[in-house]
C-alpha positions in Angstrom: -0.3 0.0 0.3 1.2 3.5 -0.9 1.9 6.0 2.0 1.7 9.0 1.1 4.2 11.7 1.9 4.2 15.1 3.0 4.7 16.4 0.0 1.9 14.5 -1.4 -0.6 15.5 1.5 0.2 19.0 0.8 -0.1 18.7 -2.7 -3.8 17.3 -2.8 -5.1 20.0 0.0 -3.9 22.7 -2.5 -5.7 21.3 -5.1 -8.7 20.9 -2.9 -8.3 24.4 -2.1 -7.7 26.0 -5.0 -9.6 24.0 -7.6 -12.8 24.8 -5.3 -12.0 28.6 -5.8 -12.8 27.5 -9.4 -15.5 25.1 -10.0 -17.4 26.2 -6.7 -17.1 29.7 -6.0 -15.6 30.5 -9.4 -13.5 33.4 -8.0 -10.3 31.9 -10.4 -9.6 30.0 -13.5 -7.2 26.8 -13.4 -5.3 27.6 -16.5 -2.7 24.7 -15.9 -0.9 22.7 -13.7 2.5 20.3 -13.4 3.7 17.6 -11.6 7.6 16.8 -11.6 9.6 13.9 -11.1 13.5 14.5 -11.7 15.0 11.7 -11.6 18.3 12.9 -11.8 18.1 14.6 -8.1 14.9 12.9 -7.4 13.1 16.1 -6.4 9.5 16.6 -6.8 7.4 19.9 -7.8 4.0 20.7 -8.2 2.7 24.1 -10.0 -0.9 25.6 -10.4 -1.1 28.1 -12.9 -4.5 30.4 -12.4 -6.2 33.5 -12.8 -9.2 35.7 -11.6 -12.2 34.3 -13.3 -13.6 38.3 -13.8 -10.2 39.6 -15.2 -7.3 37.6 -17.2 -4.7 40.7 -17.0 -2.4 39.1 -14.3 -1.5 35.5 -13.9 -0.7 33.3 -10.2 1.9 30.2 -9.9 2.1 28.4 -6.6 4.9 26.0 -6.2 5.2 23.4 -3.9 8.5 21.6 -4.2 10.4 18.8 -2.4 14.2 17.3 -2.2 15.3 13.9 -1.8 17.1 14.7 1.3 13.5 15.8 2.3 12.0 12.6 1.4 14.6 10.6 3.0 14.4 12.0 6.1 10.6 11.4 6.1 10.5 8.0 4.9 13.7 6.7 6.9 12.0 8.5 9.7 15.8 10.2 10.7 15.0 12.4 14.0 18.8 13.6 13.6 18.0 15.0 10.0 15.9 18.4 9.6 12.3 18.1 9.8 10.4 17.1 6.7 8.9 19.7 4.8 8.2 21.8 1.1 9.3 24.4 -0.1 6.5 26.8 -1.6 6.5 30.1 -3.5 4.3 31.8 -5.5 5.1 33.7 -8.7 2.9 35.9 -10.4 3.2 37.5 -14.1 2.1 40.8 -15.5 2.4 42.3 -18.6 3.5 46.3 -18.6 4.3 49.1 -20.5 7.9 50.2 -20.7 7.1 53.7 -20.2 6.3 53.8 -16.0 7.7 50.5 -15.6 10.3 51.7 -12.8 7.3 53.1 -10.8 5.2 50.2 -11.7 7.5 48.3 -10.2 8.0 49.9 -7.1 4.2 50.3 -6.4 3.9 46.7 -7.0 6.4 45.3 -4.5 4.5 48.0 -2.0 1.6 46.1 -2.7 2.7 42.7 -2.1 4.6 43.7 0.6 1.3 44.4 2.0 -0.6 41.9 1.9 1.8 39.5 2.0 4.4 40.6 5.0 6.9 38.5 3.7 10.7 38.4 5.6 12.2 39.3 2.1 11.2 41.8 -0.6 9.8 40.2 -3.5 11.8 39.5 -6.8 11.0 41.6 -9.9 12.3 40.2 -13.2 11.0 41.9 -16.6 11.2 40.5 -19.7 11.2 41.5 -23.3 11.2 39.8 -26.6 13.7 41.4 -28.7 12.2 42.6 -31.9 8.5 43.3 -30.4 8.4 47.2 -30.8 5.2 47.6 -28.6 7.3 48.6 -26.0 5.5 45.9 -23.5 7.4 44.1 -20.8 6.4 40.5 -18.8 7.1 41.0 -15.0 7.6 38.0 -13.5 7.0 38.6 -9.5 8.5 35.7 -7.0 7.6 35.5 -3.6 9.4 33.0 -1.7 9.0 32.6 2.0 12.1 32.0 4.7 10.3 28.5 6.0 9.5 25.3 4.9 6.0 24.4 5.2 5.0 20.3 6.6 1.3 18.8 7.4 1.3 21.4 10.5 0.6 23.8 7.7 -2.3 22.5 6.4 -4.6 24.8 8.2 -3.0 27.9 6.4 -3.7 27.0 3.0 -7.0 28.4 2.7 -5.2 31.9 4.2 -2.8 31.5 1.5 -5.4 31.2 -1.5 -6.9 34.0 0.1 -3.5 36.2 -0.2 -3.1 35.2 -3.6 -6.5 36.1 -5.0 -6.2 39.5 -3.1 -3.0 40.0 -5.0 -4.2 39.1 -8.4 -7.0 41.7 -7.9 -4.6 44.1 -6.6 -2.3 43.2 -9.6 -5.2 43.7 -12.2 -6.1 47.1 -10.3 -2.5 48.6 -10.8 -2.6 47.7 -14.6 -5.7 50.1 -14.7 
């Protein structure tokens, strides 16, 4: 019989919460998902992509990840190892004009800091397709967390979803 890992249990809880926001509440639209196993380093990564159902100008990606060390510590029940847990981060993506981009990036940072109150500032990466004369940039805002999560934080998942929705609403509002 298969004994689910912390990663599996968190993944199912995250899927349940976010799919309810899509299917039952119609607050978000889930646009994609990935469930990856990297056989070279024996790591796992789960990503869930979503947007607001009523405003598609911003997209979010939730990323849950675990490593071989975490899986081994859990399966082998080795108390001398760090407590098995998973990494969690969000990526938010918006398209924006080059004109006024720096001021908008500062406003995005303030917005995310006020919603999430993170230990570290979000990292914003701007990209532009060479030859695209529209003057548009893609801003990928990555928000990591200073701690890893385990099954003890399972009750925090609805609050994470709420913060993600608030962030998407705020980002769409900033895009005008």
